[in-house]
Residue, then its C-alpha position, 0 to 999 in steps of 0.5 A: m347576877t352570878a358572883s365572880a370567883k373572887e367573891i365566892p368564899r374559899y370555904r362556907a359551912r352551914q350547920l356542919r355536924r359530925s358524929f362518931r360511934r364509939g364504944g356503944g355511944v355517940i361522940h358529937a365532934l362538930e355541932e352546928v358549925s357555920l363559918e366562912i373562910n375567904r380566899g387568901e386568908f390566914v386562919a388559925i383554929s384553936g381550942p382544947s384537945g377533943s374540941g373538933k379541930t382536926t375533924l373540921l380540918h379533915a372535912m375541909g381537906l375533902l378527907d371526910p365527907d360523912f357530915d351533916g349540914e352543908l360545906f362548900f369548897d370554892g362554891d362546890a358542895i362537898k357532901g354528895s360529891k364523887p370520891a374521884d372528884r374529891a381526890a382530884a380536887r385535893l391533889a390539885k388544890i389542897g396541901f395537907i400537913f399532918q401531925g405525924f408527917h406521913l413521909l414514905r420510908a421507901l422514898n428519899v426526901r426528894q422523891n417524897v416531895a416530888l410524888p404529888r407533882w408527878r401524880l398531878t402532871g405525869r411528868r417525873a423530871e419536872a416533878l423532881d426539878r420542882a422538888d429540888k427548888l422547894l428543898e433549896r428554898l427550905g434549906l434542905g438541898d443537902r438532905a434531898s438524897l437521904p431517907p426521912h428517918r435520917l432527918s430531925a423533926g424540924e427537917m421532916q416538918r419542912v419536907a412535909i411542907a415542901r410536899a404539901i406545896v409542891n403542886d402550888p395549891a390554893v389552900l394549905l391546911a396544917d394540923e399542929p405543924t409546930g407542936n414538936l419543934d424547937q423554937q428556932s424551927m418553929r419560927g422558921i415554919i411561921s415565917l414560911f407560912s407568912e411568905l405563903h400567905g403573902e403569895g396569896h395562898t389560903l392557910v388554915v392552921i390548927s395550933h395552940d402556939p401563941e406565935v402561930v395564932a398571932a401570925a394569922d389574920r383571925v382565929i376560929a375557936l372551937r370548944h366541945g364541937r361548937l364555935q366560940t365567940t370572943 
């Protein structure tokens, strides 16, 4: 009997390996990582610098298909999939929050948030309306017309989160989303993550912050590219 969609893990990895050639040598970023992440889970990924956390997140975000082993997203194999199919799945199903924000300087805050929605639906007015609602929700309604460089780090992070969720993705992936924030901004981000988790989103967050880790359902620990048991 075929498993129902709810029973299929959001992610399933089996013996996942990823290596990079650098300076005439080989760096083994991931080694034999096997895991499952279920729909609606809030998972924190922890580990020291260089442990493979970002490499794993990029594979899960369909940004890097050049791994060995198996990785499935919603039951579909990522390895061997077409670039256009991965791009379409990323746009519709995955929101990614990068460490460096990656906001476009040529666009104002509202346009930055609206852009993925416009690409997904082709409806500019609807995308801008959705952006306005998210910016109001995140306390940034009065910053919508500003260029990104006029914002504080905490405000830019909230804009990046609004952009990541503008398409109502099934999955939110975040790479150290509170790393450069003050305490108040950090707690606001954690509160928002908890709200999104409560709404049914799957969250996978890389973090060294104990408050972020404490908010998660469980923790995946990596060291030297391998899963650590606790």
